[in-house]
Kinemage of the C-alpha trace (Angstrom):
@kinemage 1
@onewidth
@group {chain A} dominant
@subgroup {mainchain}
@vectorlist {calphas} color= white
{ca met a 1} P -0.202 0.019 0.032
{ca cys a 2} L 1.287 3.448 -0.939
{ca phe a 3} L -0.284 6.633 -0.060
{ca met a 4} L 1.245 10.157 -0.359
{ca leu a 5} L 1.614 12.457 2.719
{ca cys a 6} L 0.742 15.943 1.885
{ca ile a 7} L 1.338 18.713 4.445
{ca met a 8} L -1.035 21.957 3.841
{ca lys a 9} L -0.395 24.967 5.574
{ca leu a 10} L -2.687 28.213 6.000
{ca ile a 11} L -0.677 31.156 5.994
{ca ile a 12} L -2.301 34.488 7.244
{ca ala a 13} L -0.229 37.699 7.007
{ca tyr a 14} L -0.973 41.244 8.155
{ca ile a 15} L 1.399 43.515 6.105
{ca gln a 16} L 1.687 47.209 5.466
{ca pro a 17} L -0.283 47.810 1.771
{ca glu a 18} L 2.992 48.962 0.337
{ca arg a 19} L 4.971 45.854 0.990
{ca leu a 20} L 2.348 43.640 -0.993
{ca asn a 21} L 4.304 43.600 -4.281
{ca ala a 22} L 7.301 42.440 -2.465
{ca val a 23} L 5.491 39.780 -0.486
{ca lys a 24} L 3.857 38.489 -3.855
{ca gln a 25} L 6.923 38.324 -5.688
{ca ala a 26} L 8.714 36.551 -2.850
{ca leu a 27} L 5.794 34.152 -3.100
{ca phe a 28} L 5.968 33.552 -6.800
{ca ala a 29} L 9.388 32.758 -6.749
{ca arg a 30} L 8.582 29.900 -4.708
{ca asp a 31} L 5.650 28.870 -7.029
{ca ile a 32} L 3.011 30.008 -4.652
{ca tyr a 33} L 0.288 31.779 -6.640
{ca lys a 34} L -2.758 31.187 -4.887
{ca met a 35} L -3.919 34.061 -2.448
{ca ser a 36} L -6.622 36.306 -1.210
{ca val a 37} L -6.007 40.070 -0.593
{ca thr a 38} L -8.077 42.369 1.714
{ca asn a 39} L -7.846 45.285 3.455
{ca ala a 40} L -7.883 45.308 7.490
{ca leu a 41} L -7.728 48.140 9.866
{ca gly a 42} L -6.675 47.757 13.521
{ca cys a 43} L -4.927 48.860 16.302
{ca gly a 44} L -2.305 46.983 18.105
{ca gln a 45} L -1.160 46.537 21.709
{ca gln a 46} L 0.767 49.798 21.900
{ca gly a 47} L -2.387 51.899 20.820
{ca gly a 48} L -0.950 53.760 18.050
{ca tyr a 49} L 2.256 54.931 19.671
{ca val a 50} L 5.353 54.478 17.906
{ca his a 51} L 8.275 52.519 19.881
{ca met a 52} L 11.283 50.714 18.852
{ca tyr a 53} L 11.759 47.162 20.524
{ca arg a 54} L 15.037 45.260 20.666
{ca gly a 55} L 16.426 47.412 17.601
{ca thr a 56} L 14.651 45.079 15.067
{ca gly a 57} L 11.813 46.175 12.739
{ca glu a 58} L 9.283 48.818 13.438
{ca ile a 59} L 5.878 48.806 15.110
{ca gly a 60} L 3.137 47.746 12.614
{ca asp a 61} L 5.382 45.929 10.150
{ca gly a 62} L 3.068 43.079 10.623
{ca lys a 63} L 2.295 39.528 11.635
{ca ile a 64} L 2.198 36.173 9.997
{ca phe a 65} L 0.350 33.156 11.478
{ca val a 66} L 0.998 29.633 10.145
{ca leu a 67} L -1.620 27.284 10.653
{ca pro a 68} L -2.171 23.592 9.923
{ca met a 69} L -4.948 23.037 7.471
{ca asp a 70} L -6.338 19.202 7.711
{ca glu a 71} L -8.659 19.510 4.752
{ca cys a 72} L -9.566 21.592 1.770
{ca val a 73} L -12.461 21.045 -0.063
{ca arg a 74} L -13.437 22.860 -3.442
{ca ile a 75} L -17.391 23.379 -2.975
{ca arg a 76} L -18.020 23.465 -6.777
{ca thr a 77} L -16.309 20.237 -7.698
{ca gly a 78} L -15.681 18.198 -4.377
{ca glu a 79} L -11.975 18.257 -4.903
{ca arg a 80} L -10.184 17.682 -1.773
{ca gly a 81} L -6.655 18.218 -0.180
{ca pro a 82} L -4.089 20.043 -2.658
{ca ala a 83} L -6.386 19.584 -5.622
{ca gly a 84} L -9.152 21.561 -3.740
{ca ile a 85} L -6.701 24.370 -3.492
{ca gly a 86} L -6.232 24.317 -7.183
């Protein structure tokens, strides 16, 4: 019996709008073409005040969440797993 183990991840990235092109280019360079983009507004823990922490980056640079994705189902065709993503 042989079966393929495919690990799927859902990546959610909150970035500044001016960084979108650079992020898309980095993803495309790794053959990642599927993405959704939306505008989001919010206020972080610092309440909008600008501070420098640990000398790296800036407040508001963003956050990246990497989540395991157990299943993906394309509603129209019923395809599952990576085929369901496209």
